[in-house]
C-alpha positions in Angstrom: 0.8 -8.0 -11.8 -1.0 -4.9 -10.5 -1.8 -3.0 -7.4 -5.4 -1.9 -7.1 -5.5 1.1 -4.9 -9.0 1.8 -3.5 -9.5 5.1 -1.7 -12.4 5.8 0.4 -13.0 9.3 -0.9 -11.6 11.9 -3.2 -10.0 13.7 -0.2 -7.4 10.9 -0.2 -6.6 11.0 -3.9 -3.3 12.7 -3.3 -2.1 9.9 -1.1 -3.3 7.3 -3.5 -1.4 8.9 -6.3 1.7 9.1 -4.2 1.4 5.3 -3.6 1.0 4.8 -7.4 4.0 6.9 -8.1 6.2 4.9 -5.7 5.0 1.6 -7.3 6.3 2.7 -10.7 9.9 2.6 -9.2 9.4 -1.1 -8.8 7.8 -1.5 -12.2 4.3 -2.2 -10.9 1.2 -0.9 -12.5 -1.7 0.4 -10.5 -5.4 1.3 -10.9 -6.8 4.0 -8.6 -10.5 3.4 -7.6 -12.8 5.3 -5.3 -15.3 3.3 -3.1 -16.6 3.5 0.4 -17.3 0.4 2.6 -19.7 2.6 4.6 -21.4 4.5 1.7 -21.1 2.2 -1.3 -20.5 -1.4 -0.2 -21.9 -2.8 -3.4 -19.5 -0.7 -5.4 -16.6 -2.0 -3.3 -17.7 -5.5 -4.0 -18.0 -4.8 -7.7 -14.4 -3.5 -7.9 -13.0 -6.5 -5.9 -14.8 -8.9 -8.3 -13.4 -7.1 -11.4 -9.9 -8.2 -10.4 -10.6 -11.7 -9.0 -8.9 -13.4 -12.1 -5.8 -11.1 -12.0 -2.6 -11.1 -10.0 -3.3 -8.1 -7.8 -2.6 -6.8 -4.4 -5.3 -4.5 -3.0 -4.1 -1.3 -1.2 -6.9 0.3 0.7 -6.6 3.9 1.7 -9.2 5.2 4.2 -8.9 7.4 7.2 -11.2 7.8 10.1 -13.1 4.6 10.5 -11.4 2.3 8.2 -14.0 -0.3 7.3 -12.7 -0.4 3.8 -9.6 -2.5 4.5 -11.5 -5.2 6.4 -14.4 -5.2 4.0 -12.1 -5.8 1.0 -10.1 -8.4 2.8 -13.1 -10.4 3.9 -14.2 -10.5 0.2 -11.0 -11.6 -1.5 -8.3 -14.1 -1.4 -5.8 -11.5 -2.7 -3.4 -9.7 -0.3 -4.8 -6.5 1.2 -2.6 -3.7 2.5 -4.3 -1.1 4.7 -2.4 2.2 4.3 -4.4 4.9 6.1 -3.2 8.5 5.4 -1.8 10.3 8.3 -3.4 13.7 8.6 -2.5 16.7 10.9 -5.9 16.7 12.7 -6.5 13.0 13.1 -5.0 9.6 12.6 -6.9 6.4 13.7 -4.7 3.5 13.4 -6.8 1.2 15.5 -9.6 1.0 13.0 -7.0 -0.5 10.6 -5.6 -3.1 13.0 -8.5 -4.1 15.2 -10.1 -6.6 12.8 -12.5 -9.5 13.5 -11.3 -13.1 13.3 -10.8 -14.3 9.7 -10.1 -10.7 8.5 -6.4 -9.9 8.1 -5.4 -6.9 6.0 -1.8 -5.9 6.6 -1.1 -2.5 7.9 1.7 -0.4 6.3 2.1 3.3 7.0 3.6 5.8 4.4 3.3 5.7 0.6 6.8 4.5 0.0 6.6 1.6 2.5 3.2 0.6 1.1 4.7 0.4 -2.4 7.7 -1.6 -1.0 5.3 -4.0 0.7 3.4 -4.6 -2.6 6.7 -5.0 -4.4 7.9 -7.6 -1.9 4.7 -9.6 -2.5 5.2 -9.6 -6.2 8.9 -10.3 -5.9 8.1 -13.9 -5.0 7.2 -14.6 -8.6 8.7 -11.7 -10.6 12.5 -11.5 -11.0 12.4 -7.9 -12.3 10.5 -6.7 -9.3 12.8 -8.7 -7.0 15.8 -6.9 -8.6 14.0 -3.5 -8.1 13.5 -4.3 -4.4 17.2 -5.2 -4.1 18.2 -2.0 -5.9 15.9 0.0 -3.6 17.3 -1.6 -0.5 20.9 -1.1 -1.6 20.2 2.5 -2.3 18.7 3.1 1.2 21.8 1.4 2.8 24.1 3.6 0.7 22.2 6.7 1.8 23.0 5.8 5.5 26.6 5.1 4.8 27.0 8.4 2.9 25.3 10.3 5.7 27.7 8.7 8.2 30.7 9.6 6.0 29.6 13.2 5.7 29.0 13.4 9.5 32.5 12.2 10.1 34.0 14.4 7.4 36.6 11.7 6.7 37.7 11.5 10.4 36.0 8.2 11.3 
């Protein structure tokens, strides 16, 4: 059980590491790789083939024109989550969601939500991960209730 995080270039390494960090909360290992569908398609295929016999979810991180997610998805039967980084000067979500027929990577924004999506996929078969997802969700609910109590200052 592993997430294979493929980033399109070194410039997205920080976001890839953030996803990997969030995955650790759920007890999920990850491998960070760099490959570009535009510049090194053979290298992308080599990486995908390396993991064909393992239980993996691919996370693809590419900005601008995100061919990486569709390319990976078209060449594996494993789940693929497109998680494009949001940058100040640009954000092209359409290149991550407008895919040709037969190509269906899921789109999830933000590192924390990407890790949660990976965890929910593995939770089908792994009780420890399912428990971690439940704990995570309970913690998020408790944050909201606590914030409401603080807002009311005991008067609600």
